[in-house]
N, CA, C and O atoms as a GROMACS GRO file, in nm:
protein
  292
    1MET      N    1  10.266  15.147  -6.664
    1MET     CA    2  10.255  15.292  -6.666
    1MET      C    3  10.138  15.330  -6.757
    1MET      O    4  10.137  15.296  -6.876
    2PRO      N    5  10.040  15.400  -6.702
    2PRO     CA    6   9.925  15.442  -6.784
    2PRO      C    7   9.970  15.534  -6.897
    2PRO      O    8  10.071  15.604  -6.886
    3ASP      N    9   9.894  15.531  -7.007
    3ASP     CA   10   9.929  15.611  -7.125
    3ASP      C   11   9.948  15.758  -7.092
    3ASP      O   12  10.038  15.822  -7.147
    4ARG      N   13   9.866  15.812  -7.004
    4ARG     CA   14   9.875  15.956  -6.976
    4ARG      C   15  10.006  15.993  -6.906
    4ARG      O   16  10.044  16.110  -6.904
    5ASP      N   17  10.076  15.893  -6.850
    5ASP     CA   18  10.204  15.918  -6.783
    5ASP      C   19  10.321  15.914  -6.881
    5ASP      O   20  10.433  15.953  -6.845
    6LEU      N   21  10.297  15.867  -7.003
    6LEU     CA   22  10.402  15.861  -7.103
    6LEU      C   23  10.427  15.999  -7.162
    6LEU      O   24  10.335  16.081  -7.170
    7PRO      N   25  10.551  16.027  -7.203
    7PRO     CA   26  10.576  16.153  -7.273
    7PRO      C   27  10.496  16.157  -7.403
    7PRO      O   28  10.468  16.052  -7.461
    8PRO      N   29  10.459  16.275  -7.450
    8PRO     CA   30  10.377  16.286  -7.571
    8PRO      C   31  10.435  16.213  -7.692
    8PRO      O   32  10.361  16.150  -7.768
    9TYR      N   33  10.567  16.220  -7.711
    9TYR     CA   34  10.625  16.152  -7.828
    9TYR      C   35  10.606  16.001  -7.820
    9TYR      O   36  10.590  15.936  -7.922
   10ARG      N   37  10.609  15.945  -7.699
   10ARG     CA   38  10.588  15.801  -7.681
   10ARG      C   39  10.443  15.763  -7.708
   10ARG      O   40  10.417  15.658  -7.766
   11ARG      N   41  10.349  15.849  -7.667
   11ARG     CA   42  10.207  15.821  -7.696
   11ARG      C   43  10.183  15.821  -7.847
   11ARG      O   44  10.112  15.735  -7.898
   12ILE      N   45  10.242  15.918  -7.917
   12ILE     CA   46  10.227  15.924  -8.063
   12ILE      C   47  10.291  15.801  -8.127
   12ILE      O   48  10.230  15.737  -8.213
   13ALA      N   49  10.412  15.768  -8.085
   13ALA     CA   50  10.481  15.651  -8.140
   13ALA      C   51  10.401  15.524  -8.114
   13ALA      O   52  10.388  15.440  -8.203
   14ASP      N   53  10.347  15.509  -7.994
   14ASP     CA   54  10.268  15.390  -7.962
   14ASP      C   55  10.141  15.384  -8.046
   14ASP      O   56  10.100  15.276  -8.089
   15ASP      N   57  10.079  15.499  -8.069
   15ASP     CA   58   9.958  15.504  -8.152
   15ASP      C   59   9.989  15.463  -8.296
   15ASP      O   60   9.917  15.384  -8.356
   16LEU      N   61  10.097  15.517  -8.351
   16LEU     CA   62  10.136  15.482  -8.487
   16LEU      C   63  10.180  15.336  -8.496
   16LEU      O   64  10.151  15.268  -8.594
   17ARG      N   65  10.250  15.288  -8.393
   17ARG     CA   66  10.293  15.147  -8.389
   17ARG      C   67  10.172  15.055  -8.392
   17ARG      O   68  10.171  14.954  -8.461
   18ALA      N   69  10.069  15.090  -8.315
   18ALA     CA   70   9.946  15.010  -8.313
   18ALA      C   71   9.877  15.014  -8.449
   18ALA      O   72   9.824  14.912  -8.494
   19ALA      N   73   9.876  15.129  -8.514
   19ALA     CA   74   9.814  15.140  -8.647
   19ALA      C   75   9.888  15.053  -8.749
   19ALA      O   76   9.826  14.996  -8.838
   20ILE      N   77  10.019  15.044  -8.735
   20ILE     CA   78  10.098  14.958  -8.824
   20ILE      C   79  10.069  14.811  -8.793
   20ILE      O   80  10.051  14.731  -8.884
   21ALA      N   81  10.065  14.776  -8.666
   21ALA     CA   82  10.042  14.637  -8.625
   21ALA      C   83   9.906  14.585  -8.668
   21ALA      O   84   9.891  14.466  -8.696
   22THR      N   85   9.806  14.673  -8.673
   22THR     CA   86   9.670  14.631  -8.710
   22THR      C   87   9.640  14.659  -8.857
   22THR      O   88   9.525  14.646  -8.900
   23ALA      N   89   9.742  14.698  -8.932
   23ALA     CA   90   9.731  14.725  -9.076
   23ALA      C   91   9.642  14.844  -9.109
   23ALA      O   92   9.596  14.858  -9.223
   24LYS      N   93   9.616  14.931  -9.011
   24LYS     CA   94   9.550  15.058  -9.043
   24LYS      C   95   9.646  15.144  -9.125
   24LYS      O   96   9.604  15.228  -9.205
   25LEU      N   97   9.774  15.123  -9.103
   25LEU     CA   98   9.880  15.180  -9.187
   25LEU      C   99   9.951  15.061  -9.250
   25LEU      O  100  10.017  14.983  -9.181
   26ALA      N  101   9.936  15.047  -9.380
   26ALA     CA  102   9.988  14.930  -9.452
   26ALA      C  103  10.133  14.951  -9.495
   26ALA      O  104  10.178  15.065  -9.509
   27PRO      N  105  10.207  14.842  -9.516
   27PRO     CA  106  10.344  14.854  -9.568
   27PRO      C  107  10.346  14.936  -9.698
   27PRO      O  108  10.266  14.912  -9.788
   28GLY      N  109  10.438  15.030  -9.704
   28GLY     CA  110  10.450  15.117  -9.821
   28GLY      C  111  10.362  15.240  -9.817
   28GLY      O  112  10.376  15.329  -9.900
   29GLU      N  113  10.271  15.246  -9.720
   29GLU     CA  114  10.180  15.360  -9.711
   29GLU      C  115  10.253  15.484  -9.659
   29GLU      O  116  10.336  15.475  -9.568
   30LYS      N  117  10.220  15.598  -9.717
   30LYS     CA  118  10.278  15.725  -9.675
   30LYS      C  119  10.203  15.778  -9.554
   30LYS      O  120  10.080  15.778  -9.552
   31LEU      N  121  10.278  15.823  -9.454
   31LEU     CA  122  10.217  15.885  -9.338
   31LEU      C  123  10.176  16.027  -9.371
   31LEU      O  124  10.222  16.085  -9.470
   32LYS      N  125  10.091  16.083  -9.288
   32LYS     CA  126  10.056  16.224  -9.300
   32LYS      C  127  10.182  16.306  -9.278
   32LYS      O  128  10.279  16.258  -9.220
   33SER      N  129  10.180  16.430  -9.323
   33SER     CA  130  10.296  16.518  -9.305
   33SER      C  131  10.316  16.549  -9.156
   33SER      O  132  10.226  16.530  -9.075
   34GLU      N  133  10.435  16.596  -9.123
   34GLU     CA  134  10.462  16.635  -8.985
   34GLU      C  135  10.362  16.740  -8.938
   34GLU      O  136  10.316  16.733  -8.824
   35ASN      N  137  10.329  16.836  -9.023
   35ASN     CA  138  10.233  16.939  -8.985
   35ASN      C  139  10.095  16.880  -8.960
   35ASN      O  140  10.027  16.919  -8.865
   36GLU      N  141  10.053  16.785  -9.044
   36GLU     CA  142   9.922  16.721  -9.024
   36GLU      C  143   9.922  16.639  -8.895
   36GLU      O  144   9.824  16.642  -8.821
   37LEU      N  145  10.030  16.567  -8.869
   37LEU     CA  146  10.039  16.489  -8.745
   37LEU      C  147  10.042  16.581  -8.623
   37LEU      O  148   9.982  16.551  -8.520
   38LYS      N  149  10.112  16.692  -8.636
   38LYS     CA  150  10.119  16.791  -8.527
   38LYS      C  151   9.978  16.839  -8.492
   38LYS      O  152   9.941  16.845  -8.375
   39ASP      N  153   9.901  16.872  -8.594
   39ASP     CA  154   9.764  16.918  -8.572
   39ASP      C  155   9.675  16.807  -8.518
   39ASP      O  156   9.593  16.829  -8.429
   40LEU      N  157   9.691  16.687  -8.572
   40LEU     CA  158   9.611  16.572  -8.529
   40LEU      C  159   9.631  16.542  -8.381
   40LEU      O  160   9.535  16.514  -8.309
   41TYR      N  161   9.757  16.547  -8.336
   41TYR     CA  162   9.788  16.512  -8.197
   41TYR      C  163   9.794  16.633  -8.104
   41TYR      O  164   9.815  16.618  -7.984
   42GLY      N  165   9.776  16.753  -8.159
   42GLY     CA  166   9.776  16.873  -8.076
   42GLY      C  167   9.909  16.897  -8.007
   42GLY      O  168   9.913  16.928  -7.888
   43THR      N  169  10.017  16.881  -8.082
   43THR     CA  170  10.150  16.895  -8.024
   43THR      C  171  10.239  16.976  -8.118
   43THR      O  172  10.189  17.044  -8.207
   44THR      N  173  10.369  16.968  -8.098
   44THR     CA  174  10.463  17.042  -8.181
   44THR      C  175  10.529  16.950  -8.284
   44THR      O  176  10.525  16.828  -8.270
   45ARG      N  177  10.589  17.010  -8.386
   45ARG     CA  178  10.662  16.931  -8.486
   45ARG      C  179  10.780  16.860  -8.423
   45ARG      O  180  10.816  16.749  -8.465
   46VAL      N  181  10.843  16.921  -8.324
   46VAL     CA  182  10.957  16.859  -8.256
   46VAL      C  183  10.913  16.727  -8.192
   46VAL      O  184  10.984  16.626  -8.201
   47THR      N  185  10.797  16.727  -8.128
   47THR     CA  186  10.745  16.607  -8.065
   47THR      C  187  10.712  16.501  -8.169
   47THR      O  188  10.743  16.383  -8.150
   48VAL      N  189  10.651  16.541  -8.279
   48VAL     CA  190  10.619  16.447  -8.388
   48VAL      C  191  10.748  16.389  -8.444
   48VAL      O  192  10.757  16.268  -8.467
   49ARG      N  193  10.848  16.472  -8.466
   49ARG     CA  194  10.975  16.424  -8.520
   49ARG      C  195  11.041  16.323  -8.427
   49ARG      O  196  11.100  16.225  -8.472
   50LYS      N  197  11.030  16.348  -8.298
   50LYS     CA  198  11.088  16.255  -8.200
   50LYS      C  199  11.017  16.120  -8.205
   50LYS      O  200  11.081  16.016  -8.197
   51ALA      N  201  10.885  16.122  -8.220
   51ALA     CA  202  10.807  15.998  -8.231
   51ALA      C  203  10.845  15.923  -8.358
   51ALA      O  204  10.864  15.801  -8.356
   52LEU      N  205  10.856  15.995  -8.469
   52LEU     CA  206  10.892  15.932  -8.596
   52LEU      C  207  11.034  15.875  -8.590
   52LEU      O  208  11.060  15.768  -8.644
   53ALA      N  209  11.125  15.947  -8.526
   53ALA     CA  210  11.263  15.899  -8.512
   53ALA      C  211  11.267  15.768  -8.433
   53ALA      O  212  11.345  15.678  -8.466
   54LEU      N  213  11.185  15.758  -8.332
   54LEU     CA  214  11.178  15.635  -8.252
   54LEU      C  215  11.132  15.517  -8.338
   54LEU      O  216  11.188  15.408  -8.330
   55LEU      N  217  11.030  15.540  -8.420
   55LEU     CA  218  10.978  15.434  -8.506
   55LEU      C  219  11.075  15.400  -8.620
   55LEU      O  220  11.082  15.285  -8.664
   56LYS      N  221  11.149  15.498  -8.667
   56LYS     CA  222  11.253  15.471  -8.768
   56LYS      C  223  11.363  15.386  -8.707
   56LYS      O  224  11.411  15.291  -8.769
   57ALA      N  225  11.403  15.419  -8.584
   57ALA     CA  226  11.507  15.342  -8.516
   57ALA      C  227  11.462  15.198  -8.491
   57ALA      O  228  11.544  15.106  -8.489
   58ASP      N  229  11.333  15.178  -8.472
   58ASP     CA  230  11.277  15.044  -8.451
   58ASP      C  231  11.257  14.969  -8.583
   58ASP      O  232  11.218  14.853  -8.583
   59GLY      N  233  11.284  15.037  -8.695
   59GLY     CA  234  11.272  14.973  -8.826
   59GLY      C  235  11.132  14.967  -8.882
   59GLY      O  236  11.106  14.893  -8.976
   60LEU      N  237  11.039  15.045  -8.825
   60LEU     CA  238  10.900  15.043  -8.872
   60LEU      C  239  10.873  15.145  -8.982
   60LEU      O  240  10.782  15.126  -9.064
   61LEU      N  241  10.951  15.252  -8.984
   61LEU     CA  242  10.930  15.359  -9.083
   61LEU      C  243  11.059  15.385  -9.159
   61LEU      O  244  11.169  15.354  -9.113
   62ILE      N  245  11.042  15.442  -9.276
   62ILE     CA  246  11.157  15.484  -9.357
   62ILE      C  247  11.125  15.621  -9.417
   62ILE      O  248  11.013  15.648  -9.458
   63SER      N  249  11.227  15.708  -9.419
   63SER     CA  250  11.212  15.842  -9.478
   63SER      C  251  11.271  15.842  -9.618
   63SER      O  252  11.375  15.782  -9.644
   64GLU      N  253  11.202  15.911  -9.707
   64GLU     CA  254  11.254  15.934  -9.841
   64GLU      C  255  11.254  16.085  -9.861
   64GLU      O  256  11.149  16.147  -9.870
   65GLN      N  257  11.374  16.142  -9.868
   65GLN     CA  258  11.387  16.287  -9.876
   65GLN      C  259  11.307  16.343  -9.993
   65GLN      O  260  11.318  16.296 -10.107
   66GLY      N  261  11.227  16.442  -9.963
   66GLY     CA  262  11.145  16.507 -10.064
   66GLY      C  263  11.014  16.435 -10.093
   66GLY      O  264  10.930  16.488 -10.165
   67ARG      N  265  10.997  16.315 -10.039
   67ARG     CA  266  10.875  16.238 -10.064
   67ARG      C  267  10.792  16.219  -9.939
   67ARG      O  268  10.669  16.226  -9.945
   68GLY      N  269  10.856  16.195  -9.824
   68GLY     CA  270  10.782  16.175  -9.702
   68GLY      C  271  10.831  16.057  -9.621
   68GLY      O  272  10.940  16.004  -9.644
   69VAL      N  273  10.747  16.016  -9.527
   69VAL     CA  274  10.778  15.904  -9.439
   69VAL      C  275  10.679  15.793  -9.472
   69VAL      O  276  10.559  15.816  -9.486
   70PHE      N  277  10.732  15.672  -9.483
   70PHE     CA  278  10.652  15.557  -9.524
   70PHE      C  279  10.667  15.443  -9.426
   70PHE      O  280  10.768  15.431  -9.357
   71VAL      N  281  10.563  15.358  -9.420
   71VAL     CA  282  10.572  15.234  -9.342
   71VAL      C  283  10.666  15.143  -9.419
   71VAL      O  284  10.652  15.123  -9.539
   72ARG      N  285  10.762  15.087  -9.348
   72ARG     CA  286  10.860  14.999  -9.412
   72ARG      C  287  10.790  14.876  -9.467
   72ARG      O  288  10.698  14.822  -9.405
   73GLN      N  289  10.835  14.833  -9.584
   73GLN     CA  290  10.775  14.716  -9.652
   73GLN      C  291  10.799  14.589  -9.572
   73GLN      O  292  10.756  14.481  -9.614
   0.00000   0.00000   0.00000
């Protein structure tokens, strides 16, 4: 399935997953805020949250309330 056929949240999740796999996002690194990611990907916060939830479920990200979302160590 070509990337353009994927739902937006899957494209964002795949992009972030690739950044983690290639160490563009290092373990322990803080991700941009939901608002910054929303603007970067030209989408809504709901879509960004869905992408982040997918990566959290896969064990790639961890949330720390009041601090942000981080790449899991």
